[in-house]
Backbone bond lengths (Angstrom), bond angles and torsions (degrees), N, CA, C in turn:
res aa  C-N    CA-C-N  psi(-1)  N-CA   C-N-CA  omega(-1)  CA-C   N-CA-C  phi
1 M - - - 1.518 - - 1.615 105.14 -
2 N 1.265 119.03 123.33 1.389 125.58 179.67 1.533 111.15 -79.62
3 K 1.316 119.84 116.13 1.433 120.85 -175.33 1.573 111.64 -107.71
4 L 1.373 112.81 144.28 1.488 117.82 179.03 1.455 111.01 -113.56
5 S 1.330 116.15 163.00 1.349 122.41 166.99 1.730 106.70 -69.96
6 L 1.234 109.15 158.15 1.534 116.42 -174.05 1.649 103.77 -62.04
7 K 1.405 115.10 -42.27 1.483 122.08 -179.22 1.528 107.77 -61.57
8 N 1.253 112.99 -54.49 1.572 115.19 -175.84 1.535 112.03 -64.22
9 A 1.303 122.41 -39.73 1.349 125.34 171.25 1.540 111.67 -58.28
10 F 1.245 116.37 -44.39 1.566 121.48 179.45 1.560 107.79 -60.21
11 Q 1.300 114.86 -55.68 1.561 119.75 -174.30 1.534 104.60 -61.48
12 S 1.326 119.36 -44.35 1.517 116.51 178.64 1.574 114.62 -62.48
13 F 1.310 116.04 -33.88 1.442 120.00 -178.76 1.503 113.27 -74.09
14 F 1.224 115.73 -44.78 1.418 123.74 -174.09 1.586 117.61 -93.19
15 H 1.289 117.98 -17.54 1.501 119.81 175.46 1.505 110.58 46.56
16 K 1.329 118.20 55.14 1.493 119.94 170.68 1.549 111.72 76.77
17 Q 1.194 117.37 2.09 1.509 117.44 179.87 1.569 108.47 -71.55
18 Y 1.345 114.89 -35.97 1.415 117.57 169.74 1.501 108.86 -135.76
19 L 1.352 113.78 156.10 1.358 118.31 175.72 1.531 114.83 -88.53
20 F 1.247 119.91 148.63 1.424 120.24 176.51 1.431 115.85 -59.07
21 E 1.368 114.74 -32.90 1.420 123.14 176.94 1.568 109.18 -58.07
22 D 1.388 114.09 -44.72 1.496 120.26 177.20 1.613 106.58 -53.05
23 F 1.183 117.07 -51.49 1.376 125.36 -176.00 1.535 112.31 -53.84
24 C 1.347 114.09 -47.94 1.499 124.05 -177.28 1.486 114.22 -74.08
25 N 1.366 116.32 -23.21 1.444 119.06 -172.51 1.649 113.22 -119.78
26 I 1.227 112.85 14.89 1.531 114.80 -176.74 1.540 108.67 -68.08
27 E 1.349 111.74 138.06 1.475 119.09 -178.66 1.556 107.19 -94.15
28 I 1.398 115.61 96.92 1.546 123.27 -176.24 1.528 112.13 -46.01
29 S 1.319 116.33 -47.50 1.414 119.99 -176.44 1.544 113.49 -55.33
30 K 1.247 124.60 -23.35 1.364 131.18 -175.53 1.657 108.37 -93.95
31 E 1.198 116.37 -11.80 1.489 119.15 -174.87 1.511 113.80 -100.78
32 Y 1.304 121.25 4.42 1.485 122.84 176.12 1.426 119.17 -118.80
33 K 1.273 121.38 148.07 1.284 121.09 179.14 1.656 101.38 -128.35
34 E 1.234 119.97 129.70 1.426 128.49 173.35 1.417 115.22 -72.65
35 I 1.410 112.68 126.38 1.478 124.25 172.82 1.448 108.44 -87.72
36 F 1.334 119.16 100.53 1.433 122.21 -169.26 1.511 113.62 -69.05
37 Y 1.300 118.62 -24.43 1.479 121.32 -177.66 1.436 112.73 -81.66
38 S 1.353 119.16 -4.05 1.490 124.22 -178.47 1.455 113.14 -132.72
39 K 1.154 127.15 117.49 1.380 130.42 178.88 1.452 120.35 -62.58
40 N 1.346 116.76 125.50 1.434 124.64 -173.88 1.537 114.41 60.08
41 T 1.278 111.56 31.13 1.498 113.84 175.38 1.471 108.06 -118.46
42 F 1.338 115.22 127.89 1.363 126.95 -179.76 1.463 115.10 -124.45
43 S 1.327 118.56 147.17 1.426 124.78 178.66 1.528 113.48 -100.27
44 P 1.263 124.10 105.18 1.526 124.28 177.56 1.404 107.75 -63.20
45 S 1.431 113.44 156.20 1.514 118.18 169.52 1.566 106.89 -69.35
46 K 1.295 117.44 170.01 1.444 127.70 176.89 1.645 108.21 -59.48
47 K 1.406 114.12 -43.28 1.484 115.45 178.50 1.453 110.22 -63.38
48 L 1.288 117.63 -42.49 1.571 115.94 -171.52 1.596 105.18 -75.54
49 K 1.278 115.80 -32.47 1.548 114.83 175.71 1.583 109.57 -60.90
50 D 1.328 112.47 -42.19 1.475 114.96 178.33 1.535 112.61 -63.21
51 F 1.294 115.74 -39.23 1.447 117.83 178.46 1.539 112.91 -61.94
52 Q 1.315 111.41 -45.70 1.448 119.29 -177.72 1.538 111.60 -67.91
53 R 1.304 120.97 -32.63 1.400 123.60 174.57 1.586 112.09 -67.16
54 F 1.325 113.11 -38.14 1.430 121.81 169.45 1.498 112.89 -55.45
55 L 1.284 118.80 -48.52 1.476 124.54 -177.98 1.466 105.17 -67.16
56 N 1.316 123.90 -41.11 1.462 123.78 177.99 1.468 112.51 -53.94
57 L 1.389 116.05 -45.31 1.430 120.56 -176.00 1.468 117.95 -69.71
58 F 1.339 114.67 -31.13 1.430 119.30 -176.80 1.553 108.92 -102.53
59 I 1.343 122.81 -23.13 1.348 121.77 -174.10 1.575 117.07 -124.56
60 F 1.266 115.96 -58.93 1.585 122.72 -169.36 1.546 107.56 -72.69
61 E 1.311 117.13 -25.32 1.588 114.45 177.45 1.520 108.15 -68.47
62 Y 1.282 123.20 -11.23 1.467 121.97 -174.40 1.452 108.40 -108.76
63 L 1.322 121.57 11.81 1.400 127.83 172.45 1.589 103.21 -74.15
64 P 1.474 118.31 146.83 1.348 113.83 -174.82 1.436 109.76 -89.62
65 I 1.381 120.43 147.68 1.509 123.70 164.59 1.610 107.04 -131.24
66 N 1.292 109.37 163.06 1.483 118.83 172.54 1.451 111.13 -87.86
67 E 1.351 117.70 90.69 1.444 123.44 -174.87 1.594 114.87 -64.06
68 K 1.311 112.17 -17.88 1.499 112.50 174.04 1.504 114.96 -74.95
69 V 1.240 115.19 -16.05 1.561 115.47 -177.32 1.485 111.42 -122.65
70 V 1.311 121.35 -22.64 1.402 127.09 -172.23 1.533 109.65 -98.62
71 F 1.397 117.33 121.03 1.515 121.52 -176.95 1.542 110.25 -121.48
72 S 1.266 120.29 5.74 1.580 121.52 -178.31 1.447 105.51 -91.17
73 Y 1.347 111.39 148.80 1.464 130.37 173.90 1.577 116.55 42.95
74 R 1.408 109.95 46.38 1.378 119.02 178.85 1.619 106.22 -125.33
75 K 1.388 109.60 143.05 1.464 109.42 -167.23 1.567 115.61 -74.80
76 T 1.276 119.45 -22.12 1.457 127.73 -176.33 1.558 117.00 -95.24
77 V 1.497 115.05 -4.50 1.458 119.23 -177.92 1.399 107.49 -138.59
78 N 1.374 120.67 171.74 1.468 128.74 -176.80 1.544 108.58 -153.46
79 A 1.359 109.05 -174.58 1.342 113.21 -177.65 1.551 119.66 -61.41
80 K 1.285 112.35 -26.55 1.445 123.01 176.85 1.509 108.50 -59.36
81 D 1.351 116.59 -48.12 1.495 127.06 -174.88 1.600 105.48 -63.29
82 A 1.388 116.76 -31.52 1.483 113.10 178.45 1.572 116.05 -76.67
83 I 1.276 111.30 -18.84 1.566 117.70 -177.12 1.626 103.38 -93.69
84 L 1.150 122.29 -40.63 1.502 124.62 -171.65 1.556 114.43 -48.48
85 P 1.193 125.80 -42.29 1.447 129.06 172.41 1.509 116.16 -51.43
86 H 1.411 114.85 -27.37 1.513 121.45 -175.78 1.482 109.07 -92.81
87 S 1.293 123.31 -3.80 1.467 120.56 -163.73 1.577 110.74 -73.08
88 K 1.282 119.12 -13.49 1.420 119.65 -178.52 1.564 114.45 -100.97
89 N 1.338 114.40 -11.46 1.418 119.75 -177.82 1.628 112.48 -86.74
90 K 1.272 115.03 150.11 1.494 123.96 -172.42 1.573 110.57 -72.37
91 Y 1.389 112.12 -45.44 1.498 117.02 -171.26 1.494 108.94 -114.24
92 I 1.270 116.44 139.65 1.559 118.05 -179.72 1.575 105.06 -136.63
93 L 1.371 111.80 133.30 1.387 118.51 176.33 1.555 108.59 -122.59
94 S 1.309 113.14 133.76 1.536 115.31 -179.28 1.572 107.75 -130.08
95 T 1.224 115.05 151.43 1.615 126.51 -178.42 1.361 110.39 -154.26
96 D 1.432 111.25 171.54 1.524 111.65 167.55 1.518 107.06 -154.48
97 I 1.257 117.94 -176.17 1.464 121.69 -173.83 1.518 110.04 -103.92
98 K 1.344 119.45 134.81 1.405 124.08 174.28 1.546 108.59 -63.69
99 S 1.497 114.99 130.87 1.486 121.42 -179.38 1.462 114.63 39.45
100 F 1.317 115.17 57.67 1.387 125.72 -175.77 1.591 112.95 -42.78
101 F 1.444 111.71 -65.05 1.524 115.42 -171.54 1.467 109.44 -66.51
102 A 1.300 120.62 -34.98 1.562 127.79 -179.66 1.525 110.76 -65.47
103 S 1.411 115.34 -26.59 1.381 117.47 -176.23 1.485 117.73 -88.70
104 M 1.369 116.40 1.66 1.404 124.98 177.01 1.436 113.55 -70.69
105 N 1.324 114.44 137.46 1.534 119.61 -173.84 1.478 107.88 -98.70
106 I 1.395 117.54 123.38 1.441 124.33 -173.80 1.510 107.19 -64.29
107 H 1.297 118.90 -39.76 1.490 117.45 -175.62 1.485 109.55 -66.81
108 K 1.375 117.49 -32.81 1.474 123.06 177.70 1.602 109.83 -67.72
109 L 1.276 110.88 -39.50 1.542 115.35 178.63 1.549 109.55 -62.88
110 E 1.308 116.00 -46.07 1.457 121.39 173.76 1.486 111.52 -49.04
111 H 1.373 115.75 -50.01 1.532 122.76 -179.73 1.535 110.47 -59.79
112 I 1.221 116.50 -39.32 1.509 122.15 -178.03 1.529 107.20 -66.99
113 I 1.283 117.07 -45.94 1.491 117.57 -178.16 1.522 109.43 -67.23
114 L 1.291 119.93 -40.85 1.481 122.88 -177.39 1.589 108.21 -67.82
115 N 1.300 117.92 -35.44 1.478 120.60 179.42 1.539 111.47 -64.73
116 N 1.411 115.03 -30.57 1.534 116.45 -177.35 1.468 108.26 -110.56
117 I 1.238 127.15 23.04 1.473 128.00 -172.12 1.509 109.87 -64.56
118 D 1.344 120.95 -28.32 1.426 124.75 -177.72 1.473 111.00 -74.90
119 N 1.359 117.43 -14.77 1.470 118.76 -177.06 1.587 112.48 -90.23
120 F 1.392 113.60 -4.76 1.541 115.56 -173.01 1.527 108.29 -88.67
121 L 1.386 110.53 162.76 1.480 113.74 176.27 1.466 119.31 -85.21
122 I 1.407 110.95 5.25 1.456 117.97 175.28 1.437 112.77 -106.10
123 N 1.309 119.38 129.31 1.563 126.41 -175.59 1.570 110.02 -78.26
124 D 1.292 122.30 -17.11 1.435 122.65 -171.00 1.483 110.61 -123.65
125 S 1.272 119.74 28.79 1.606 124.04 -174.97 1.379 108.72 -59.79
126 K 1.364 125.08 -37.64 1.346 126.27 178.19 1.522 117.83 -57.31
127 T 1.330 109.99 -42.72 1.470 118.90 175.58 1.559 112.84 -52.87
128 Y 1.266 115.86 -38.80 1.412 124.14 -176.48 1.377 118.43 -106.98
129 L 1.398 116.08 18.05 1.411 120.66 -173.58 1.532 115.69 -60.03
130 E 1.347 114.54 -46.46 1.458 121.44 179.55 1.557 109.44 -54.24
131 H 1.337 113.52 -47.80 1.442 121.32 -178.60 1.579 111.87 -69.47
132 I 1.302 120.74 -30.53 1.365 118.54 178.07 1.512 110.20 -76.70
133 I 1.329 120.14 -29.18 1.543 122.66 -179.75 1.639 101.46 -73.56
134 N 1.329 117.66 -39.68 1.510 116.85 -178.62 1.440 110.51 -65.52
135 L 1.366 122.34 -32.82 1.435 126.03 177.26 1.538 116.03 -64.38
136 V 1.317 115.85 -25.90 1.472 120.88 -173.97 1.510 113.49 -113.94
137 T 1.326 117.80 -2.08 1.476 119.45 172.06 1.468 112.12 -121.03
138 Y 1.274 111.05 160.63 1.644 117.90 176.46 1.501 111.62 -141.14
139 N 1.224 119.70 128.69 1.335 126.37 179.22 1.551 110.77 52.30
140 G 1.326 117.50 42.91 1.367 128.00 177.38 1.530 115.12 71.04
141 I 1.378 120.85 15.11 1.403 120.87 177.89 1.544 111.18 -129.44
142 L 1.284 118.44 170.41 1.435 122.62 174.30 1.551 108.32 -89.48
143 P 1.249 120.48 111.11 1.590 119.83 -172.81 1.519 106.57 -70.37
144 V 1.420 107.96 138.99 1.573 113.78 179.46 1.447 111.98 -66.07
145 G 1.401 117.00 -27.49 1.607 115.01 -170.98 1.485 110.89 -95.96
146 S 1.274 123.55 17.37 1.477 124.44 -174.12 1.715 108.62 -94.93
147 P 1.162 112.29 140.67 1.532 115.62 175.89 1.541 112.71 -57.07
148 S 1.237 118.03 -30.99 1.568 122.57 -174.07 1.516 108.41 -82.34
149 S 1.351 122.83 -30.28 1.359 119.87 -169.88 1.544 116.68 -60.34
150 P 1.367 121.10 -41.69 1.397 118.98 170.82 1.470 122.99 -41.67
151 L 1.472 106.24 -58.02 1.511 113.07 -174.54 1.637 106.68 -64.07
152 I 1.269 111.99 -40.34 1.577 111.79 -175.82 1.507 107.90 -64.76
153 S 1.339 119.51 -41.15 1.482 120.88 -179.34 1.563 115.02 -61.18
154 N 1.273 114.40 -36.31 1.492 123.51 -179.17 1.616 105.20 -61.55
155 S 1.336 112.18 -46.27 1.445 116.77 -176.25 1.472 115.75 -76.05
156 Y 1.415 111.89 -33.01 1.448 116.72 -178.07 1.492 115.82 -53.52
157 L 1.314 122.19 -31.90 1.320 124.85 -179.39 1.586 116.89 -101.33
158 F 1.380 111.64 22.30 1.420 121.30 -176.80 1.568 113.53 -55.98
159 E 1.342 114.40 -43.06 1.476 121.76 -172.34 1.633 101.65 -72.36
160 L 1.318 121.09 -45.63 1.359 122.60 -176.78 1.535 111.89 -68.51
161 D 1.204 118.26 -36.67 1.576 122.36 172.44 1.539 106.09 -55.56
162 N 1.239 119.40 -53.15 1.420 123.04 -176.12 1.532 110.65 -57.12
163 F 1.316 117.48 -49.70 1.465 121.55 179.38 1.590 111.04 -64.67
164 L 1.265 118.11 -39.65 1.432 121.09 178.34 1.614 112.20 -70.21
165 E 1.279 111.52 -39.15 1.450 111.41 173.56 1.558 113.28 -62.47
166 D 1.261 122.17 -47.18 1.432 127.89 179.41 1.582 107.89 -58.69
167 Y 1.295 121.47 -44.95 1.431 125.98 -174.86 1.602 103.83 -66.83
168 C 1.375 117.97 -46.56 1.537 116.84 -177.29 1.439 117.65 -70.64
169 I 1.303 116.07 -29.27 1.495 124.42 168.93 1.507 107.38 -56.41
170 E 1.338 112.94 -48.20 1.528 114.28 -170.26 1.577 111.11 -74.68
171 H 1.429 114.62 -19.88 1.457 114.63 -177.59 1.559 108.99 -114.83
172 N 1.380 120.11 26.63 1.428 127.43 179.64 1.503 113.35 47.65
173 I 1.359 117.76 47.85 1.398 125.96 173.59 1.527 110.86 -113.50
174 I 1.263 117.83 140.93 1.506 125.54 176.44 1.491 109.28 -88.40
175 Y 1.219 123.14 126.39 1.514 127.11 176.79 1.459 119.08 -120.51
176 T 1.237 123.56 120.91 1.437 121.61 172.33 1.549 107.02 -135.72
177 R 1.383 116.12 161.91 1.435 121.78 -178.60 1.501 113.60 -139.45
178 Y 1.315 117.05 134.95 1.529 119.95 -179.90 1.584 101.61 -125.48
179 S 1.272 114.54 104.17 1.401 119.52 -175.04 1.521 112.83 55.82
180 D 1.337 122.65 -113.01 1.479 122.23 178.75 1.594 105.52 -103.06
181 D 1.185 122.14 15.83 1.456 127.76 179.99 1.524 103.31 -94.89
182 F 1.285 116.89 117.41 1.506 125.81 178.54 1.609 106.57 -109.68
183 I 1.331 113.04 124.30 1.444 126.00 -179.91 1.491 112.71 -112.91
184 F 1.296 121.01 122.84 1.490 121.61 176.13 1.550 104.02 -127.46
185 S 1.422 114.48 149.90 1.456 114.72 173.95 1.552 104.90 -152.70
186 S 1.316 109.20 154.51 1.582 116.38 -178.76 1.478 109.08 -163.58
187 N 1.319 117.68 166.34 1.407 122.61 170.08 1.526 113.37 -95.81
188 N 1.400 112.06 5.20 1.488 121.55 -177.69 1.471 104.38 -112.34
189 E 1.419 115.94 105.42 1.562 116.17 -176.02 1.542 113.08 -64.97
190 E 1.287 121.16 -48.77 1.443 123.36 -177.31 1.554 114.21 -62.20
191 E 1.402 113.12 -36.31 1.503 115.35 -178.40 1.547 105.08 -71.97
192 L 1.325 119.91 -35.32 1.472 119.09 175.19 1.472 120.04 -62.28
193 K 1.383 109.88 -40.96 1.532 116.26 -175.98 1.590 111.72 -73.11
194 D 1.397 116.78 -16.20 1.397 118.68 177.55 1.592 109.58 -83.28
195 I 1.318 115.66 -7.59 1.489 116.19 -172.22 1.574 113.20 -68.72
196 I 1.276 115.82 -22.67 1.419 120.96 177.70 1.618 109.66 -63.26
197 N 1.367 115.12 -46.01 1.414 121.35 178.47 1.587 109.81 -66.02
198 V 1.302 116.60 -35.85 1.397 120.89 176.76 1.543 111.10 -63.48
199 L 1.315 118.18 -46.70 1.458 126.88 179.71 1.485 110.11 -57.55
200 Q 1.375 115.82 -55.33 1.449 116.30 177.88 1.486 117.11 -59.47
201 K 1.330 119.72 -24.38 1.466 120.07 177.61 1.472 108.22 -80.21
202 M 1.343 116.65 -37.04 1.498 119.12 176.57 1.573 110.81 -65.40
203 F 1.217 116.87 -33.98 1.458 114.38 173.64 1.543 116.04 -54.55
204 I 1.359 111.34 -38.61 1.392 116.52 -179.03 1.551 111.95 -80.61
205 D 1.225 115.20 -36.99 1.502 122.85 177.26 1.534 110.17 -64.79
206 C 1.196 114.03 -33.07 1.637 116.67 -177.50 1.420 115.41 -98.93
207 G 1.435 113.78 9.55 1.440 120.20 172.93 1.611 115.80 81.29
208 F 1.372 111.97 21.62 1.536 115.73 177.05 1.481 106.69 -101.69
209 D 1.201 116.51 55.73 1.493 118.75 -176.77 1.574 117.26 -58.12
210 D 1.337 109.88 -26.83 1.474 123.83 -178.75 1.597 110.10 -72.56
211 F 1.265 114.87 -23.30 1.446 117.06 -175.94 1.508 111.37 -73.71
212 E 1.359 115.23 144.70 1.359 122.70 175.90 1.533 111.36 -145.10
213 I 1.340 117.02 131.85 1.430 123.02 -176.83 1.489 111.85 -69.94
214 N 1.288 116.91 135.00 1.312 123.18 -178.14 1.534 110.26 -86.56
215 E 1.371 117.69 96.31 1.385 122.41 -176.59 1.476 117.48 -61.65
216 K 1.379 116.26 -27.03 1.437 120.42 -172.44 1.602 102.77 -76.37
217 K 1.253 120.82 -23.66 1.350 123.63 -177.67 1.586 117.47 -100.62
218 T 1.283 112.60 -0.49 1.514 124.30 178.91 1.496 105.80 -78.27
219 K 1.313 111.23 121.91 1.538 117.76 -178.37 1.454 109.78 -133.25
220 F 1.366 111.30 136.63 1.490 116.41 174.84 1.646 103.38 -115.96
221 Q 1.267 112.59 129.21 1.458 122.73 -172.63 1.511 109.41 -132.62
222 K 1.348 109.80 148.67 1.558 114.35 -175.65 1.467 103.04 -127.73
223 Q 1.410 112.14 135.63 1.429 120.11 176.89 1.588 110.25 -64.07
224 G 1.332 113.77 140.05 1.471 116.67 177.85 1.494 108.79 178.43
225 F 1.310 119.04 -134.15 1.422 125.45 -176.33 1.567 109.10 -90.92
226 K 1.346 117.67 -16.30 1.478 119.89 179.19 1.491 107.77 -96.04
227 K 1.297 110.18 138.54 1.426 118.26 177.13 1.545 120.25 -58.26
228 I 1.241 125.55 150.74 1.400 126.01 178.22 1.523 107.86 -114.73
229 V 1.408 113.68 126.53 1.415 119.58 176.23 1.440 113.94 -100.10
230 L 1.289 118.82 126.28 1.414 124.25 178.33 1.583 113.15 -141.92
231 L 1.327 120.05 129.50 1.478 126.70 -174.07 1.527 113.77 46.20
232 G 1.367 111.60 33.35 1.442 119.86 173.87 1.547 113.28 84.75
233 L 1.275 113.15 0.88 1.484 120.12 173.98 1.515 114.32 -108.23
234 V 1.254 117.37 164.17 1.473 124.08 -175.11 1.475 108.84 -113.73
235 L 1.380 109.17 130.91 1.456 123.93 171.19 1.461 111.04 -103.17
236 T 1.184 120.66 110.60 1.525 122.74 -177.30 1.437 112.35 -80.30
237 H 1.380 118.78 162.52 1.458 121.90 -175.35 1.595 109.08 -65.63
238 Q 1.224 114.27 -15.86 1.645 117.19 175.27 1.416 112.08 -88.30
239 G 1.390 118.22 2.94 1.385 118.58 179.19 1.566 119.67 79.44
240 F 1.374 107.17 23.95 1.519 113.55 -179.26 1.450 105.60 -110.28
241 I 1.418 112.75 140.53 1.535 118.25 176.52 1.395 113.86 -105.62
242 T 1.332 109.73 136.77 1.568 116.04 177.06 1.433 105.85 -152.55
243 V 1.382 112.18 -172.02 1.532 116.48 -174.88 1.460 108.70 -100.85
244 D 1.270 114.07 168.48 1.532 121.40 -177.35 1.483 112.73 -60.53
245 N 1.364 119.21 140.96 1.372 120.30 -179.65 1.547 118.69 -56.25
246 K 1.444 106.55 -24.08 1.559 113.43 -178.90 1.496 108.15 -60.65
247 H 1.335 120.85 -38.60 1.397 126.26 -171.00 1.597 105.31 -77.78
248 K 1.345 116.65 -34.70 1.523 120.08 178.58 1.557 110.31 -70.03
249 K 1.349 112.28 -37.77 1.500 113.84 179.00 1.605 115.23 -68.32
250 E 1.404 114.52 -36.65 1.282 121.99 170.23 1.545 118.61 -52.67
251 I 1.380 109.80 -52.84 1.442 116.09 178.76 1.496 111.80 -63.95
252 E 1.337 118.04 -44.27 1.474 116.49 -175.10 1.457 118.07 -70.32
253 I 1.426 115.74 -28.55 1.378 119.14 169.38 1.493 114.59 -68.54
254 L 1.365 120.26 -31.81 1.422 124.64 178.09 1.468 109.17 -71.50
255 L 1.296 123.20 -41.49 1.416 129.31 175.40 1.508 114.54 -57.72
256 H 1.472 106.75 -50.46 1.465 111.69 -177.17 1.510 113.24 -64.51
257 F 1.383 116.63 -40.79 1.484 117.91 179.88 1.603 105.56 -64.73
258 Y 1.427 120.18 -41.72 1.339 119.27 -174.04 1.632 112.85 -55.86
259 L 1.284 109.45 -33.97 1.555 118.24 -178.11 1.507 113.47 -85.32
260 T 1.296 116.04 -25.05 1.465 118.48 -173.39 1.504 117.45 -116.45
261 D 1.394 120.80 -27.13 1.282 121.94 -172.83 1.606 110.65 -153.74
262 K 1.307 118.25 97.60 1.400 120.52 -172.79 1.451 113.57 -63.90
263 E 1.406 117.81 -39.83 1.482 117.68 178.49 1.516 115.76 -63.33
264 K 1.296 114.83 -40.44 1.434 118.71 174.61 1.583 114.41 -70.28
265 F 1.302 112.30 -30.49 1.430 120.70 168.67 1.615 115.25 -53.30
266 I 1.375 107.01 -53.47 1.446 117.07 179.17 1.439 115.73 -64.15
267 N 1.323 117.69 -39.25 1.480 120.01 175.23 1.527 114.69 -67.18
268 Y 1.404 112.20 -40.34 1.405 116.31 177.77 1.546 114.13 -72.19
269 F 1.222 118.84 -34.81 1.469 128.51 174.86 1.553 109.45 -57.71
270 A 1.341 114.59 -44.75 1.416 127.21 -174.40 1.547 107.82 -69.52
271 S 1.288 118.06 -52.27 1.482 123.09 -172.92 1.546 113.78 -76.01
272 N 1.346 120.99 -27.57 1.441 127.89 -176.75 1.587 112.00 -104.20
273 F 1.269 118.75 -27.37 1.373 120.58 -174.46 1.584 114.49 -132.22
274 S 1.342 114.34 11.10 1.472 124.34 176.60 1.554 106.51 56.40
275 S 1.311 123.60 27.57 1.343 124.96 179.40 1.621 112.59 59.83
276 N 1.327 111.12 31.70 1.475 116.26 -175.13 1.573 104.90 -115.12
277 I 1.258 111.75 108.36 1.542 120.00 176.49 1.478 114.66 -55.87
278 D 1.373 112.45 -37.11 1.396 122.07 176.40 1.534 113.93 -51.11
279 K 1.264 113.20 -39.73 1.587 117.32 -177.84 1.623 106.96 -70.62
280 V 1.232 117.11 -41.30 1.440 119.43 -179.31 1.613 111.66 -66.74
281 S 1.381 114.39 -44.44 1.391 120.73 174.77 1.520 111.36 -56.88
282 G 1.351 113.74 -48.35 1.443 120.03 178.99 1.537 116.50 -57.86
283 L 1.307 111.69 -41.96 1.476 120.51 -178.74 1.575 107.48 -67.68
284 L 1.259 114.17 -42.28 1.581 116.85 -179.46 1.464 110.24 -68.02
285 S 1.369 117.95 -42.27 1.429 119.01 174.62 1.478 117.85 -63.04
286 Y 1.359 114.01 -31.18 1.448 118.66 177.67 1.614 106.75 -73.90
287 I 1.241 115.64 -46.15 1.457 118.25 178.15 1.539 109.61 -53.04
288 N 1.356 114.87 -51.08 1.499 122.21 -174.83 1.639 105.74 -58.32
289 S 1.258 121.94 -35.90 1.441 122.57 -177.76 1.515 111.46 -73.59
290 V 1.279 120.54 -21.20 1.364 129.53 -179.93 1.496 110.89 -97.32
291 D 1.255 120.92 -47.53 1.515 126.36 -170.65 1.563 109.85 -146.17
292 S 1.370 113.70 72.18 1.448 118.27 173.97 1.429 117.93 -56.01
293 F 1.410 117.09 -24.57 1.444 119.83 176.49 1.539 107.82 -63.39
294 Y 1.203 120.05 -45.34 1.509 122.84 -177.63 1.526 110.88 -59.20
295 I 1.367 119.10 -40.08 1.456 123.73 177.83 1.550 106.30 -62.79
296 S 1.280 120.13 -39.67 1.402 124.21 179.95 1.535 111.55 -60.93
297 K 1.403 113.69 -40.61 1.447 120.14 175.68 1.521 113.67 -64.38
298 L 1.388 116.73 -35.88 1.379 123.41 173.34 1.551 112.50 -61.86
299 R 1.276 113.08 -47.99 1.589 118.67 173.16 1.408 113.05 -48.40
300 K 1.362 115.72 -49.78 1.464 121.80 -172.24 1.489 107.03 -70.38
301 K 1.333 121.69 -32.91 1.440 123.17 -170.37 1.564 106.97 -85.47
302 Y 1.393 116.64 -41.71 1.565 117.06 -166.60 1.526 102.41 -112.02
303 G 1.306 123.83 -12.40 1.528 120.59 -178.01 1.622 109.91 105.43
304 S 1.242 115.82 130.75 1.506 122.10 178.25 1.563 109.99 -55.21
305 F 1.286 116.59 -44.03 1.399 119.53 -174.14 1.561 111.02 -60.93
306 I 1.339 113.77 -41.74 1.541 119.39 -176.92 1.500 109.18 -67.67
307 V 1.345 114.42 -48.02 1.474 120.71 179.57 1.449 116.83 -56.29
308 N 1.385 109.61 -48.01 1.553 124.02 174.82 1.521 109.66 -60.39
309 S 1.247 118.19 -42.10 1.465 121.44 -179.62 1.616 113.15 -61.62
310 F 1.230 114.83 -36.91 1.476 120.84 174.56 1.587 111.86 -70.55
311 I 1.233 112.58 -45.34 1.486 121.22 176.01 1.413 115.27 -59.41
312 H 1.389 117.00 -37.54 1.525 119.75 -179.92 1.520 112.53 -103.60
313 R 1.393 114.55 15.73 1.484 117.90 174.49 1.462 112.88 63.74
314 D 1.278 120.00 41.08 1.500 122.85 -168.15 1.640 107.54 -129.35
315 I 1.312 118.68 38.04 1.396 121.92 -177.47 1.497 110.75 -76.25
316 N 1.241 125.88 149.86 1.368 131.03 178.39 1.609 113.85 -111.96
317 V 1.375 116.27 94.34 1.419 124.54 -178.21 1.381 108.66 -155.62
318 K 1.362 114.21 141.99 1.465 126.33 179.96 1.615 110.26 -99.52
319 F 1.336 116.27 123.83 1.379 120.47 179.68 1.527 112.50 -95.65
């Protein structure tokens, strides 16, 4: 592996778009805007986002994650893949962590980076460690809206994921994680219900003393005739994963009006999608990634040309 100094990597990556001095002397407090409707969510400036993406490419992408159990923020997998291993088990328990990003300890993050420093493409990461931490944190927390936060959060729980995986294998429990959403399933009801106590103990044993299980979002579900909702997706009693009927209804009404009544289409489009075709395209692409069979049904019902026009943002209507 050919390694570069941070300065050389920076200059090679940005090609004079930014000066390395800008990178070293950036005032973080001036580069964030708080998003008031979302707690602990901050919007970084374009410059800071660019710097964080640079750090992702040369440093944070080389932090370890347990790919057998973690399905968040990875290019080749999604929420559906986190649910699929549980589809055959009778009992499913899901929970998450209160204020996940804000509960991450900066000193522990430093320790994780130092432990993996030999894996990075930068040969002087240790020299700039304090500044690197400063670039990806704000007010002592990992900001939700930063490009670097997802990769860091995946690796932050690496040790916990490994311990949990070992425990679950030993007790015939399936474990997967999507960001701070923990999903466990088993055919043994009592064994599964005890996993919350095990998880809380592991938080302490692995040095995550600030982590607290979100009891309001802890849910025990049983496979049967009632649908199971996980990560915003639906697991049917046949073990099939799809999106909520609410999204399907929105799309089908929109397509129906587009074909039959342009005025109703425009009104519905405005009220449900803010007249933004990107929202429709994004929803259809999301549905396709989860349940391509349903998209095929839409193509048969409304025509491939119409459905593809919405997916590719190429609808023909005058507002």
